N, C-alpha and C positions, 0 to 999 in steps of 0.2 A: 398605477392608476387604479382607483377604487370606484366601483359603481354600487351605491347603496340605496335601498328604498328609503325615502325621506317622509316621515310622518305616515299618513294613510293615503297620500296622494300618489297618482301614477307618475312618479318622477324619480330620478336618480341624481346623485351628486358625483361629479367627475373631479378627481384630484389628479393633477399632473405634477409629478415630483421629479425634478432633475437634480442630480448631485450638485451641492453647493449653490442651489438656487431656491428662492422662496416657493411656497406652495400656492397654487392657483386653484380655485374651485368655481364651478358653475353648474346650474341645473338645466336638465333637458327632459323633455317629455318621453314617456315610455315608447311612443310610436317611433321615436328617432333612435332607438337602441341599435338597430342594424347599421344606420349611418354613423352612429357614435363609435362603433368598433373600428370602422374605416378611418374616422378622424383620429382615433387614438394611434393607430398604426402610422398614419402620416406624421403625427406629432413626434412620435418616437424616432422615426428615421430622419426627420428634419432637425430636431433639437438634440438628439443624442446619437450623433454619428458614431458608427463603429459597433453599435449594439448587435449582438447575435443571440440574445435571449429575449424572446417576445412570447410570453405565455398568457393564457387566459383560462380561468377556471371559475366555476360557479359553486358556491357552498352556502346553504341557508339563505338563499336569496341575494347573496353578495357575490359580485364578480370581481376578479383581480387580474389586472394586466400589468406586466412588469418588463422593464428592459434593464439588463445587468452589466453587460460587458464593459460599458463605458466607465464603470467604477474601478478604482484602483485595486479593489479586492481581487478581481480576476488576475490582474497583473502581479499582485503580491503573491497570491497562492500559486500561480503558474511559475513564477520565478523560484519560489521555494520548492515546488514539485520537481522541477528539472535541476535544481541544485542538489537535492537529496538523491535523485534517481541514479546518477553515475556511481555513487558509493554502494547503493544496494545492488545495482547490476553487477558491480565489480565483485561483491561478496559471493553472489551466485555464480558469476562467470568463472571465478578462480577455480572452483571445484570442477567446473565443466572443462576449462582449459587444461587443468591437470589431467582430466579424462582424455582429452585429445592427445596430449603429450604421451600419456600411457598407451593409448591406442596406436600411435605412430610407432613407438618402440616395440609394442607387442606384435603388430602386423609385419613390420620390416625386419625385426631381429629374431623374435621367437617363432611366430607363425600364426596360422588361422586358429589353432587350438587355444592360443592365448586370447584371441579376440572373442572366441566362444565363451571362455571363462569370464571375461569382462561383461559380456551380454547376460550371462546367467547370474552374475552378482548384482545386476541392476535392480531387481526387486528389493534386495536388502538396502541398497542406497535409497530407494523410495521410502522404505520404512524409517530409516534414520532421519531423512529430511522431514518426513511427516511428524516424527516425534519432536524434532527441533522446532518445527513450525508451530506445533501445538503450544509449546512453552513461550515462544516469542510472541505469537498473536494473543494468547491469553493474558500475558503480562502487559502488553501494550493496551489492551482493552481495559484491564483493571487500573492501569496508570491513568487512562482517560477519565475513569470514574472518580478516582481519588483526587484527581486534579481539581475537579469542580467542588468536591467536599471531601472531608477526611484526609487532608493533605499530609497529616502526621503519619499516615500508614504507608506512604510511598517508599520510604527508606528500606523497610523490611522486604519489599518485593525482590530486590536483587539477591538477597541471601536465600530466600525461599526458592526462587527460580534456579539458582546454581546448584543448590543441594539436591533438589528433586530431579532436575534434568541430568545432572552428573551421575546420580545413582542409577537412573534408567539406562544411561549410556554404558556404564560399566557392566550392568547386567546383560545388556544386549551383546556386548563384545564377548563375554564369557559364554553365552549360549551359542554364538557362532563358532567359537573355538571348539566347544564340545561337539557340535554337529559335524564339523570337519573331522575331528578325531575319531568319532564313533561310526563314521560312514553314512550318517543320515543324509548327507548331500547326494547320495545315489538317487534320491527322489527326483532330482533335477536332471541328472545325466549319469549313466552307469558305465559308459565305456571309457577306457584310457586311450590317449593321454589327457583327454578333456577333463575327466574327473580329478586326476591328480593336480592338474593345473588350477582347477577351481579351488581345491582345498588349500593349496599353497597360497593362492591369492587371498583367501579368507584369513589365513594366519597373518599375513603381512598387513592387511587392512585393519584387523581387530585391534592392533596396538594403538592406532590413532583415533578410534571411534569416540572415546570420551573427549579428546581434544577437539574433534570436529563439532560435537554438540555444544560443548561449553564455549567454544570460540564463536559460534553463531549467536549464542545468548549475549555474550559481551559486546558483539558488534551492534546489536540493537540498543543496548544500554548506552554505549558510547555515542551512538547517533543522537539519542535524546540529550546527552550531555554536550552536544555540539563538538565532538572530537573526531570529525570526519577525516582529518589528515592522518591521524594515528591509524585509523582503520584502513586507509589507503596504503600506508607503509606496510602494515601487517599482511594485506592481501598480495602486494607485489612480492614481498619476501617469501610468502607461501609458494607462489608460482616459481620463483627462482630456485628455491631449495628443492622442490619436486623435480624440476628439470635436471638439476645437477646430479641428484642421487639416482634418477632414472638412468642416466648415462653411466654412472659409476657401477650401479648394481646389475644392469642388464648387459651393457656392452663390455665393460672392463672385467667385472667379477662373475658374469654369467650366472646370476642368481635366479633367473627365470621369473615366473609370476609372483613368487614370494618377494623378490626384490622390487617388483612392480608395485605391490601393495605396501611394502615397507617404506619406500620413498614417499608415497602419499601420506603415510602416517607421520613420518618425520616432519613433513611440510605443515601438517595440521598442528603439531606440537609447537612449531615456531610461530604459527599464526596465533595460537592461544597465548603463548608467552609474551609476545609483543603487546597484545591488548591488555593482558593482566598487569603489565608493568604500571599502567596508569593508576590502577587501584592499589597496587602494592606501595606506590609512592605516596598514597594518601591524598591525592589531588582531587579526587572525585567528590561529587555532591552525594552520590549514592554510596553508602558504606556497607562493607561486608561484615555482618555481625550476627552470630547465631542467637544472641540474646534478643536482638530486635526482630526476630522472625515471628510472624503471625501465621502459624501453620495452617490456620483455616484458609489462608490465601491460596495454599497449594490446591485445594479442592476447587476454589473459584477459578484459578488459572486454567485448570483442566476443563472445567465446565464451559468457560468462555472460549477457550482456545481450540476445542476439538473440531468445530466446524471448519476452521481454517486449515487444519491438518488432515481433515477427512479425505479430501481429494488425493493428496499424496499417499495416504495410507492405503486407500482402495486401489491406487495405481499399482501397488505391490501385487495384488491378486490379478489385476489386469495383465501385468507383465508375465506372470506365471502362466495364465491361460493362453495369451498370445504367443509366448515362446513355445508352448506345447503345440499349438496349431501350426506355427511356422516349421518346427522340426518334423511334424507328422506329414504335412502336405507339400512342403517346399524343400526342406533339408537344411543341412548345416550352412550351405552357401547363403541361404536366406537370412539365417541368424547372424552370420558374419557381416553381411551387407547392412543389416538393420543396426548392428552395433556400431559400424563405421559412421553411418549417416547420423545416428543418434548422438555420437560423441561430439560431432561438430554442432548439431542443432541444439545440444544442451547449452552451449555457450549463448546461442541466440535466444533460447528460452529464458535466459537470465533477464532479458529486457521486459517481457510481459510480467514475469514473476517479480522483477524489481518494481514495476509499476504497482503491482498489487501490494507489495510491502509498504511503499510510500503512501498509497491510497488508504490502506488500513490504518496507518499511523495518523493520517490527517482525518479520516473518518472518526477514529476514536476520540481525537481532540474535539472535533466539531460536535459530536454527540455529547461528550462530557460538558461542553459549553452550551449545549442545547442550541446550536447554531445551524438551522435548517439551510440557510442560504449557502454557507460555506460547504455544506455537504453536497449540495447540487453542483456548486462551482467546481469542486474537485472532480466530480464525475464527468462534468463537461470537458474539463482539461484532458482527461484520459481519452474521451471519445472524439476529440478533435485533434489536438496536437499529438497525443499518444498514438492514435490510429494512423495519422500521417507518417509518423516515424516508422511504424511497423510495416506500412505499405512499401516504403523505400527499401527496408531490410529484406522483405520477401522478394521483391523484384531482383535485388542483388544476388540473393541465394540461387534463384532460378537461373540467372545468367551465368553464374559461376559453378554450375553443377558438375561439369567435367573436371575443371581444375581441382575442386574440392575432393572429388573421387580419387584423383591421382595422388593425393597425399597417402592413400592406403593401398590402392591397387593400380597397377600400371598397364595391364594387358586388356585392351578393349574387347577382345574375343572371349574373355573369361565371363561366365554368367554372373559372378558376383560383382563384376565391374558394372554391367548393365543394370543390375538391381540397385546398386548404390546410386548411380546417376538418376534413376527414376525416383529414388527416395528424396534426393535433394531437390527434384523438380516438383514433387507433389506434397510432401510433408509440410513445407513452409506455408502452404495455402490455408492450413488450419489455424495459424497463429493469430490473424486479426480477429477471427471469431472467438478464439480463446481469451483475448484481451477483454472482450465484453463479458463473457461468462465468469472469468476469474474475478473481475472487479465487482460484478453483481454479487458473487458469493461472499466477497470480503465485506461489502455493504450489508448484506443480509446478516452476516455474523455480528458486525458491530451494532447494528440496529436491533439485534436479538429477534429476528424473524425466524423462529425456530424451524418451521417446516421447510422454507426455501433454503435456509442455511445448511440443512441436512440433505435434502433431496438433490439440489443442484451440484454439490461436490461429488456425490455418489454417482450421479448420471455422468458428469464430466470426467471423473477419474476412472470409472470402470464400466458402467452399464452401457453407455453409448458405443464406445469402441468395441467392447466385448461382443455385444449383440450383432453389430455390423460385421465383425470379423468372423463370428460363428456362421454367418450366412454367406459371406463373400469368399473367404479363403478356401473352404472345401469345394466351392463351385468353380472358382477361377484358377486356383492353384498357382497364383502368382503373387509376388510381393506388392504389386500395385493394388491388390485387394485390401491389404492391410493399410496402405497409404490412403486409399479412398475411405476406409472406415474411420480414420482420424478426422478427415474433412467433414464427413457426415455427422460426426459427433458434435461439432460446433453448431450445426444447424439444429440438432436435437436440443442442445442446451438453450439456444435462443427461444425455441418453442416452449421449453419449461419456464423460462422467465416470463414470457408473455402470458402463458396460461395461468401461472401463479397470481399475477396481478389481476388478470381477468376474473378469477375466482374470488379474490379478496375484495375487489372493487365492485363486483357484480355488473361490470360493464367492460367492454373491450378498451384496453389502453391505447390511446392514439399518439402519445408522446413518450419519450424516455422518462420524463418526470412522473408520468402516470404509472409507468412500469416500476419506478422506484417505490411508489406507494409509501411515502415516509409516514411513520406512525404519528398520530396526532399529539402524543405526549412528548415529542421531541420539539423543543422550541415553541415559538408562537407563530401565528399567521402573519401574512404580509401587512394586514391592517394595524397590527399592534407593535410595529417596529418602524424605525427610520434609519436609513443608512446614508452616511455622508462621507465623501472622500476629500481629503485635504492634501494638497501638494505644494502649497506656498503660504507664506504668512498672511497674505491679504485675504485668504479664504477663511482664516480662523475667526475673523470678526463676525462672520455670518453664522457660525456654529451655534452660539448662544441663542440667537433669534429663532433659528430653525427648531432647536430642541424645545424652547419655550412655547412656540406655536404648536408643535406636535403635542406637547403635554396638555395645552389648553383645549385642543380639539377632542382629546380623549377624557376630558372632565377632571384632570388632575388639578388640585388646588394651585392657585397662582404662585404661592410661596415656594412649594416644592418644585414646581416647574421652573421657576426662576433660578433656584439653587442648582437644579440639574444642569441647566444651560451654563451657569457660571462655573461649575466644577469642570465640565468638559472643555469649556473654552480655555480655562487655565492650564489643564493638562495637555491639550492639543497645542497650545502656544509653546509650552516647554519642549514638546517633541520637535516641533518645527524649528524653534530657535536654537536648540542645542543639538538635537539628533541629526537634523538634516545637514547641518554645517560641519559635522564631525569628519566628513570625508567628501570626495568628489563624486560619489555614486548617486544614482537617481533614487530618491526615497519617496514614500507615500505613507499616509496614515489613514486607516479605515476606522471610522467612528460608527458605532451602532448603539442605538437607544431602544430598549425593549421594555414594554409595560407588561408585567406578569403579576396578576393579582393586584395587591396594593403596593407593589414594589416597582421602583424605577431602576433598571439595571443599565449602567453606562459602561461601554467597553471601547477601548481604543487599542488598535493593533498596528504596529509599524515594523519596518525592517532596518531600523537604525542600530547603532551600537547599544548593547545591553546596559540598562541602568535601572536600578530599583529606587523608586521615589521615596520609599521608606527610609533609605539611607539619608537622603537630603532632608527629610522631615525630622529625623533624629538629630541631625546636625543643626537644623534651624531652631529646634526647641532648646538647644544648649547655648545658642548665641545670646549675648547680652543685648545686642541691638534688636529691639522688638520690631523695628521697621523693615528688617531684612526677611526675604522669602515669605512675605505675607500670603501670597497665593497658595503655596503648598500647605501652610498652616490652616488656611481657610478650608481647603478641600478635605483635610483629615478631620476637621471639626464638624463639617457639614455631613459628610458621608457616614452611613452606618457601618460600612465595611469597605476597605480598600485592599485589594490583593494584586500582586504582580507576579508574573511568571515569564521566564524566557524559554519559549517552546521552539525547539528546532531552529534557533537563530532569530525567531520573531519575538518582539516584546509585546506582551498582552497585559494591559492594566484594566482591571474591572472595579467599578465603584457601584455601590448600592445605596440608594437614597430612600 
């Protein structure tokens, strides 16, 4: 709904637009503006049932009110989000589940010193995951940029990513081995047997570090190539192999913490090998070729990706400081309890981190396509359905605190038992807040909001918890102080988000969209686009009329407006006629028309079976019968450019008139 000053008179024009319905306009006097807003809300709730997005904003004398949920875009993106989420959660959870398996064997077979070694190694794990995240997020963002333009540069990204990330992984492994051999690890703990167990654990883990980092890179590429089943097989195999070798090396061969680390390394090698087989067989769209490398992309990947890795990287320093505080004021029992609760919660953290991975991927594509609405829709999915999921998980963890503790410690009178139970009851409370801060950080990174994308990860990853811990742990001398510090960290991060938007907007943000503060150079405003949802063939007939009317309202010459409507009606008809009937699943097509400068950009997105119309056009031009496939020929002759991509299982066709 758009309210615009008309001529020099005190009047506005109200346009009420419902998906798949014509546009209605009427004039009202300025004095009726307050009543008009109430009328608009009534119209939305009456005519667009199910809407949950009702926004109003004023810019340059123009007000915009909009209802979105009724469109199939929300359903399409929500379905895609939760289809991708399990695979990304599984990737993150596999390592965490391996950690639980390691912790169970360590605590029940080797002893508390082994648990201390695992806890002391956690900062190195944070560094490795930070490095891996840097390359994954940087590559995803660069992919989103090249998708909209310079598509010829996409293939070289795989090679550059693997060479640079693999080199860093090998260097990291060598440095860890040298530190263990030279006794540099005494910085973390100086007494035996804890020191020896830590060194042995490092030796075992170092063997698999390159496989860990490279495996995570391939996982992200395979997701883009829609090879989610292969990543699922690789993840399950990784878990099975780690469990098998943990039992062999620790229970049967009594190899101690070296066997504990070695079993994890072998599982990562299997994880990498299964995923690499897809590229070795030559079935991939992305090819590994050193000749195709654009080494300038390595710098771009690091520049774009470092905000996404910053939180994990500074967590390494947070862990070092927190570990020192726990050992100094609480003792090794506190470290053992923290390691136990963290080993289980690391699996649960895979859910919010998985949400971030999917969000970042969808954010990158939305920004690459300059699609403001999809950007907001993805965020809304996280804050509604994603938060509901996290609330249920948190409640379950609190309820199961004692059974989870008994996986590691069985004596309720033991102080470490009570500390661990408290950890399971308090630490999960920080997760819902973390979902918000993590996704805002991912958005800030992809939107290249330099200050927020740097400050928020640093506060979230280190500053908030560290400052609160420095105050609370020495005064309380209890593990609950550390747990409380993690909860307060989430509150601090929310304050940073609000203050950042407040400073930039120069007014207090009242809605989450105002907190997003989307840059003006991303996409176009509500008034310069039209969105249409198509779910059946009968709705296709109205598409051309709606687009032609939209173009006429914006002063586009009638010839181009007619051709724009004709092109989209033809392609939408093809999607409904052929794509919707290819299986028994529910399908929808989202049409968007954008006016940018002197260009009409038409985009149709659907969740049907992948099909490139260029293939049909090439076939049509070779046919002797000129009367066949007239529609597709007409589209390619009218449009200045026609491009097709299959993104994460979605078909996206873009035409420019």
